[in-house]
N, C-alpha and C positions, 0 to 999 in steps of 0.2 A: 443234302438237302431232305428235309425232312417231307414224307408223303401224307398225305391226306388221309382220314379216314384208316389209318393205322394206329395200334398202339405201340406206346414207347416209354421206356422208363426212363429215370434221370439219366441213368448210364447209358443206355443208347440213346439219348438225344446228344449226348457227350460227344460219343464216338462219332455220329454221323455229322455234326457241326463241329468235328476237330476241337474239341475242348476237352482239357483235364479236367477230370473228376476233382472238385474241392469240397469243402468242407466250411460249416459256420457262415460267416458273413458273404464269401466269396461264390458260394453255394446258392445263399440266398440273392446275391445280385444275376447270379447266371438263370434261376428260374423266373424270375421277376422279369427279366428280357426277352425269354420265351412268352412268355405267359401275354406280353405286352405286344408279341410278333403274331401270334395265332388268336384264331378261335378256337375253343379245345372244349369238352368235358373229360371229369372223368370217370373211365368205364366203372359199373359195379360189380362188386365181388360177389360169385354167384353162392359162396358157402355163407356168406357174413352178410349178405345185400346191403352194404356197405361202401361210398365211393374207393377206389382203391387211390394209390398215389400216381399210379401212371397217367398217361394223356391217350388222347385221341382228339388229334388237330383237325377241324372240319374247314379252316380258311387261314390264307396268309392276310394278316395285315402290313407286316414289310417285312424287310430284311431283317432277321437278328444280329445286331451289334456283338462281338465277342467281345467279353466283360473279364476273361481269364488273359493276361497278356502273357501266361506262362504256357501258352498253347501248347499240349503235348511234348512238354518238357522243352520247348524252344524250338521247336519246328512248326513256323509260323508259315511256310508256306507247306501245309497238309492237305493229301487228300482223303476225305471223310473213307473210315473202315469201311463202312458198308455199300460205299459207291466202288472202293477198292472189289471188295468180295464180288462184286456183280462182273466186274471187269475181268477179274481174275477167272472167272466161271467161263465168261465170253473165249478167255485165250483155251483153257481147256476144252471146251465144246468144240473150238475151230481145229486143235491138234487132234481132237479124237474120230473127228470127221475126215481129217488127211490120211489117218493112217490105217491104210487097207488092210492090213493084218488084223485089226480089231475081228474083223471078219472070222476070224479061225478063232475068237473066243478069248483074247489075253485083253482082259479088262482096265488094268490097273496102273500101264504103264503110259505116260503121256509124252510124245516127243516133239518138239516145239522149238524152232527157232527163235533166237532174240528179235530178230526183224518182225516174227508173228507176233510175239509179246508186245512190243511196242506199237504195231500197227492198231491189234485190238483195244490197247488202250487209247489210241487216236492220237498218236504221233509218231512216224515211220522217221526217229531221227537220222538212219544211216541214208533213206531216200533222200531227206532234207539235204545231206551235208554233198551228196552227188547233185543235187538241184544247185547249190551255192559253189560248186567248185569253178566256175568261171567266173564268179565274181568276188573272188578272193583276190586282195593287191599282191603282184608279184612281189617278190624280196620281203615280204614282212611273216613268214611261215612262223615266227612265236606267236604273235596276235591272232592268226587263225587257229593255231594248236588251242591257245587259250579260250580262246571260243568256242569252240569244240568240247574241251574238257568243260568247261562250265555248262553247257547245252547237257551234254552228257550225263553229269551229276547231276543236273535237276531231271531229267527223266528217270533214271535208274534209281534216283532214293524213292519214286513213287511206285517203280515195278520191281524191277529183279531183287532189289535190296528188301521191298516188302516181303515179297515171293519165297524168302528165303526165309524171313523171321517168322512165315505163317507157315511153313512148311518143315520149320526145324533145320532149316540146313546151315551150312555155315556163309558167313557175312558174304553178299554178293559174289557166291558160286554155286551157281546151279549145279548139279549133277550131271554129268555127261555120259550121252549112250551114242552108239554106232546104228546106223539101219543102211541096208545094200539091198542092191537088187536080187531077186530071186535067183535069175540066173543072165546069161549075156544080152538073152532075148526079152526073158519077160523082166519089163519093168516095176512089177507089183515091190514094195520094199517091206523087209521083215526085217526084225532087230537080230543085230547081229555083235553083241556089247562084249564079246571076247575078244575084237580086234580094236578096241579103245586104247590099248597101252599100246598098239604097233602106230596107229594114227597119232598118238601123241610123240612118238619118236620120231615119225616124219616131219611133222609139224617144226620141233626144234632145230631139226637139221636143216630145214628149207629155211627157219627164220633164222639162223646161224650164217647160212649161205646169202641172204640177201641183205645181212648185216643190219636185222630188225631187233630191237629188244624185247617186243610183245605182239602178238597178233594185230591190237588196234592201231600199232605204228605200221603193218603193213596194209591195213585198211587203209589208213592215210597217205601211204606212198602210191596207193594203185595197184599192189602186187599179190594182195591176198586173195582173189579172185584164179590168180595163176598157179599160186601155190597150193591150191585147193584141189586144182585140175592134176597137178604134177603128185598130189598124193593120192589122187584115183589111177591116176597111171600106175603107181608103187605098188598100189594094191590091186589089179589086173596082173601085171609082172611078177610079183612074188608071191600071190593068194588064189589068183585066178576066181576073184571075187569082181565084183562089178558094181559101178553108181556108190560107192561107200559113200556117205557124207554122215557128219558129228552133228547130233542135237543136243540141246539142253534136256533132261529125263527128269521127268515131274513123277514121280511114283504115288499116285494117292490111295487113301484108304477109303473105299466104297460106304462105309458105317459113315464117314464124315464129311465125304464130298461124292454125291451120287450124281453121275450125268443124267440120268435118266427124269431127275427130278428139276433138272434147270428149266426155267420158261423164258426162254428166248425172246425178248421184245426190242424189235429193231428201233423205233421211237425213244426207249429209255438209254438203248445202248448210245446212241447216236447223242443223247444229251449229256450222257457221262462222259462221254467222249470230252464232248467241249469243256465240262466243269474240268478234266483232267487238263485237257488243252490250257486252260485258264491257269491253274495253280502253277505248273511247269514255267509257264510264261512269267508271272508276277516272280518265281523264284530265282530266274534269269536276270530279269530285269534288276533286283534287289542286287544280285553279284556284279553284274555289270556297272551298277551305281558306286559299290564299294570299290570297285577295281580304281573306275575314272576318278573318285572323289579323293581316293586314298585315305579311307577312312580308317586303314590300321594299318603297320607295316606291311609289309609283304618282301617274299625271297627277290621276287621278281617285279620292277617296279616301270612303270610305264610312263614314257615321253607323250608329251601332247599329241604327237602323231598318230602314237599308238593308241591312247584311248578315242582320239576320233575315229579310227578304223575300228575298234571295238563295238564302240556304240552305233556304226555303220552297219556293222555286219547284223547287229541286234536290228536295225532299223530293217534290213531284208528281209528277217525273220519274220519281220509282223506283216510284211507284203505276200509273203510264201502264201500259195493255197490252201495250205494245209491250218493254218491259224486267222486266215486274213478275215474270216466270218463272226469271230470274235468280237469285234470290233461293234457290231449289231447285235449281239446277241447276249454280251456282259454286257453293255452299257446301263447304269453308270460307275459298275464296279470297273470295268477295263478302264475308263478314263483316271479314274482315283490311282487304282494299283499298275496301270502300265503307262498311258501317255502323260499323266502331269511328272513322274519321275523322270522320265525318258527328256521331258521338255528343261527340268532343273536341270539335268545333267548336261544338257546339248549347250544351256547357256553358260553354265561355267567352264566348259569345255572351249567356247568362244571367247572369254574372258582370257582364260591360258594361251590361248591363241594369238591375242592382242597382246600380250604382255609379250611374248616371245618378238611376234612384230617390231614391237616399240622398242624393245631390249638393243642398247647401242653396241653394235659392232666392237667386238675386242679387236684393239689396235696387236 
């Protein structure tokens, strides 16, 4: 979303709107769409006293429609860079405020959980999965896992994946760090990254013991918290260290990201979080539609009952407190991107169900 009374270059406009920078006629179409959507003026070049090519917008007339269908190399559900950057800074700020050891002068290491990252961006997906637990239909784990994978992919694509790209980390792999209590009685947390190899070894052993292929499987199975507690007990027994926890470790360059320069604005954060939720929901809806409408061949094909369940789980998500408010905040975009596709998929599944019901029984 473009802010009023702020200067933007063409490149910055494309970044905010999630458009791919173009040239020739495509660029002209993009510029025309922006100019038709806002009242604006070109600021003066202080040296030449001639108007610059950049823009300062003073009033929005309508929502700019995306002219470049190659949006971000095909990433149709894209959270603009400028908005991502602001919420990423709220993550760093939240991590900074939670790490007591910063009082001792260590300022460039930010320890944050994945849950904190998702929460600061606006959709605490793990908490949502916990609320969904009793709404899943027994005997259909494959559909539940498919739905959770779709949700996780949509959330991670605009959080963990982009943070890794932003910071130059390996794709979808934030570096890890360890924090521990100062001692058994003092619960102030301090870094202890030298313990990380032991933590990973304990984790691997317990995953094998519980017969899980990954930590996410342990989360799904409801055993992850137990495993974390067992790992803490191992550290207490083997190393006499307490409260050991593993975090994502984001190391910042103070010349690139200065915590002190961040201006926190609760209203702006809430607005961007709503935009983030909308982008995620739109992405999930598109994937659910593709799976239910069989728009391409998948390794796991869903039967009619499974398609109905997948759509029902998405319907429950729309009713969840974290996203329910979007129905009012994002109209008419919400209707076009979420409600209308949902209704089309629902109608298609109804026809499939009728076809199954009317199919003659095999002798």
